[in-house]
C-alpha positions as CSV (number, residue, x, y, z in Angstrom):
1,M,0.0,0.0,0.0
2,T,1.0,3.6,-0.7
3,R,0.3,6.1,2.1
4,F,-0.6,9.7,1.9
5,T,-1.3,12.4,4.5
6,T,-4.4,14.4,4.2
7,P,-5.9,17.1,6.5
8,I,-8.5,14.6,7.7
9,G,-6.2,11.6,8.3
10,E,-3.8,9.3,6.6
11,I,-5.1,7.3,3.6
12,A,-3.5,4.0,2.3
13,I,-4.2,3.0,-1.3
14,L,-3.7,-0.4,-2.9
15,H,-4.0,-0.9,-6.7
16,L,-5.6,-4.4,-6.8
17,G,-5.3,-4.5,-10.6
18,H,-6.9,-3.1,-13.7
19,A,-9.1,-0.2,-12.5
20,S,-9.6,-1.6,-9.1
21,L,-8.5,0.3,-6.0
22,L,-8.8,-0.1,-2.3
23,I,-8.5,3.1,-0.2
24,Q,-8.4,2.8,3.5
25,W,-9.1,5.8,5.6
26,E,-10.0,6.2,9.3
27,G,-11.0,2.5,9.6
28,K,-13.1,2.8,6.4
29,N,-12.6,0.5,3.4
30,I,-13.4,2.3,0.1
31,F,-13.3,0.2,-3.1
32,I,-13.2,1.6,-6.7
33,D,-14.5,-0.7,-9.5
34,P,-14.0,-4.1,-7.9
35,Y,-13.1,-6.7,-10.5
36,S,-12.8,-10.4,-9.7
37,E,-10.5,-11.2,-12.5
38,V,-7.6,-9.2,-10.9
39,A,-8.1,-10.0,-7.2
40,D,-9.7,-12.5,-4.8
41,Y,-12.3,-10.4,-3.2
42,S,-13.2,-13.1,-0.7
43,L,-9.9,-12.1,1.0
44,Q,-10.7,-8.4,1.1
45,P,-12.4,-6.6,4.0
46,K,-16.1,-5.6,3.8
47,A,-16.7,-2.4,2.0
48,D,-17.9,0.7,3.7
49,L,-18.1,2.6,0.4
50,I,-18.0,1.4,-3.2
51,L,-17.5,3.7,-6.2
52,L,-18.4,2.4,-9.6
53,T,-17.4,4.5,-12.6
54,H,-19.7,2.8,-15.1
55,H,-21.6,-0.4,-15.9
56,H,-19.1,-2.4,-18.0
57,Y,-18.4,-5.9,-16.7
58,D,-14.8,-5.1,-15.7
59,H,-16.1,-2.2,-13.5
60,L,-19.4,-3.4,-12.2
61,D,-18.7,-7.1,-11.4
62,N,-21.2,-8.9,-9.1
63,K,-18.7,-11.7,-8.6
64,A,-16.5,-9.3,-6.8
65,L,-19.2,-7.3,-5.1
66,V,-20.9,-10.3,-3.5
67,H,-17.8,-10.8,-1.3
68,I,-17.4,-7.2,0.0
69,D,-21.0,-6.0,0.2
70,S,-22.6,-5.7,3.6
71,E,-25.5,-4.0,5.3
72,R,-23.3,-0.9,5.9
73,T,-22.0,-0.6,2.3
74,V,-22.8,2.7,0.5
75,Y,-22.7,2.7,-3.3
76,I,-21.9,5.7,-5.5
77,T,-22.3,4.9,-9.2
78,S,-23.1,6.3,-12.6
79,V,-26.7,6.6,-13.5
80,E,-26.6,3.5,-15.8
81,A,-24.7,1.4,-13.2
82,A,-27.3,2.3,-10.5
83,K,-29.9,0.3,-12.5
84,S,-28.1,-2.9,-11.3
85,I,-27.4,-1.9,-7.7
86,H,-30.3,-1.6,-5.3
87,G,-30.1,1.5,-3.3
88,A,-27.2,3.0,-5.1
89,N,-26.6,6.8,-5.1
90,A,-26.6,7.6,-8.8
91,L,-24.5,10.6,-9.7
92,K,-24.5,12.3,-13.1
93,Q,-21.6,14.6,-14.0
94,G,-21.5,17.6,-11.7
95,D,-23.4,15.9,-8.9
96,S,-21.8,15.5,-5.5
97,F,-22.2,13.2,-2.5
98,N,-20.7,13.7,1.0
99,Y,-19.6,10.5,2.7
100,E,-18.4,10.9,6.3
101,G,-16.8,14.2,5.4
102,I,-15.4,13.2,2.1
103,E,-16.9,15.3,-0.7
104,I,-17.2,13.1,-3.9
105,K,-18.0,14.7,-7.2
106,A,-18.8,13.0,-10.5
107,V,-17.0,14.3,-13.5
108,Y,-16.9,13.4,-17.2
109,A,-15.1,10.3,-18.6
110,Y,-15.4,9.4,-22.3
111,N,-13.8,8.7,-25.6
112,I,-13.4,11.2,-28.5
113,E,-11.0,9.4,-30.8
114,N,-11.3,5.7,-29.9
115,R,-14.4,4.1,-31.4
116,R,-15.9,0.7,-32.0
117,D,-16.2,-0.8,-35.5
118,D,-19.7,0.7,-35.8
119,G,-18.3,4.2,-35.2
120,L,-19.6,4.6,-31.7
121,P,-17.2,5.6,-29.0
122,F,-16.2,2.9,-26.5
123,H,-17.4,5.2,-23.7
124,P,-19.9,7.8,-24.8
125,R,-20.0,11.2,-23.2
126,G,-22.3,11.3,-20.2
127,E,-22.5,7.6,-19.7
128,G,-19.6,6.9,-17.3
129,N,-18.1,8.9,-14.4
130,G,-14.7,9.9,-13.2
131,Y,-14.7,11.0,-9.5
132,I,-13.0,13.8,-7.5
133,M,-12.6,12.8,-3.9
134,D,-11.9,15.7,-1.5
135,F,-10.2,14.6,1.7
136,G,-10.3,17.9,3.5
137,G,-8.5,19.7,0.8
138,Y,-6.4,16.8,-0.4
139,I,-7.8,16.1,-3.8
140,I,-7.8,12.7,-5.5
141,Y,-8.9,12.4,-9.2
142,I,-10.0,8.9,-10.3
143,A,-10.4,9.4,-14.0
144,G,-12.4,6.3,-15.0
145,D,-12.4,5.1,-18.6
146,T,-11.5,8.2,-20.5
147,E,-9.2,9.8,-23.0
148,I,-7.8,13.3,-22.6
149,I,-11.0,15.4,-22.7
150,P,-11.6,19.2,-22.6
151,E,-13.3,18.9,-19.2
152,M,-9.9,18.1,-17.6
153,R,-9.1,21.7,-17.9
154,E,-11.8,22.5,-15.3
155,L,-10.7,20.0,-12.6
156,G,-8.6,22.5,-10.5
157,K,-5.9,21.5,-8.1
158,I,-5.2,17.7,-8.1
159,D,-2.9,16.2,-5.5
160,L,-3.1,12.6,-6.8
161,A,-4.5,11.5,-10.2
162,F,-5.3,8.0,-11.3
163,L,-5.2,8.0,-15.1
164,P,-5.9,5.0,-17.4
165,K,-3.5,3.9,-20.0
166,N,-4.6,1.3,-22.5
167,L,-5.7,1.3,-26.1
168,P,-8.2,1.2,-27.7
169,Y,-10.4,1.9,-24.7
170,T,-8.7,4.8,-22.9
171,M,-5.3,6.6,-23.5
172,S,-2.2,5.9,-25.3
173,D,1.2,6.8,-23.8
174,E,1.2,10.1,-25.7
175,M,-2.4,10.9,-24.5
176,F,-1.4,10.0,-20.9
177,I,1.5,12.4,-20.9
178,K,-0.6,15.2,-22.5
179,A,-3.3,14.6,-19.8
180,V,-0.6,14.9,-17.1
181,N,0.6,18.2,-18.6
182,L,-3.0,19.4,-18.7
183,I,-4.0,18.4,-15.2
184,K,-0.7,19.0,-13.5
185,P,-1.3,16.8,-10.5
186,A,1.4,16.7,-7.8
187,K,1.4,12.9,-8.2
188,V,0.1,10.6,-10.9
189,F,-0.6,6.9,-10.7
190,P,-1.1,5.0,-14.0
191,Y,-3.8,2.3,-13.8
192,H,-6.2,0.3,-16.1
193,F,-3.2,-0.7,-18.2
194,F,-2.3,-3.9,-20.1
195,E,1.4,-3.0,-20.3
196,L,3.3,-0.2,-18.7
197,D,6.7,1.1,-19.7
198,K,7.5,2.8,-16.4
199,E,10.9,4.2,-17.5
200,S,9.5,5.7,-20.7
201,L,6.6,7.4,-18.9
202,M,8.8,8.7,-16.0
203,S,11.2,10.2,-18.5
204,K,8.4,12.3,-20.0
205,M,6.9,13.5,-16.7
206,P,6.6,17.3,-16.5
207,E,8.8,18.9,-13.9
208,G,7.4,18.7,-10.5
209,V,5.1,15.7,-11.1
210,V,5.9,12.5,-9.4
211,M,4.7,9.2,-11.0
212,I,3.8,6.4,-8.6
213,T,3.5,2.7,-9.3
214,Q,3.0,-0.4,-7.2
């Protein structure tokens, strides 16, 4: 786990694989896009909070959710994903939800260039979410399945960004670096990748940005 200090307590983050994250904060277990193909969720703690970026099988996976769901679990999801999760808090882009003092805002995540054979984008605008998590002023950006998009210019200060890097569904290495230059996070964590050339990406990081991998 990688640990970070925030104004409201230390957070520890584990990249479980693909787009799946576990964030531990003040005794709370927060899962992002649990996916059973990359981790054994029967070995994970019960979830206090689960964020689902969208409804695709590798982000909304009932085989993973069944192991970590409990009576106390709160769900924050995209509007489409909420149709499959009873009692989920569905957020459209721009909506916010406060969980135990963490302000969580849904932002855009979509494709512009990368499209299916029928010409439709893999992730249409407005369908899936990224999330901004505000830990008392320490800002984490979980980008979701997205390319570099104009809305990234409006994110504001980002302390830690999780950016996807895989074609054809999200960003190429070149797009990834352009996104880092646009967002200018203090730290960036590549995730949702098939392959990762750490040395190449680190060599292209803008000055002042630290790339973290596990």
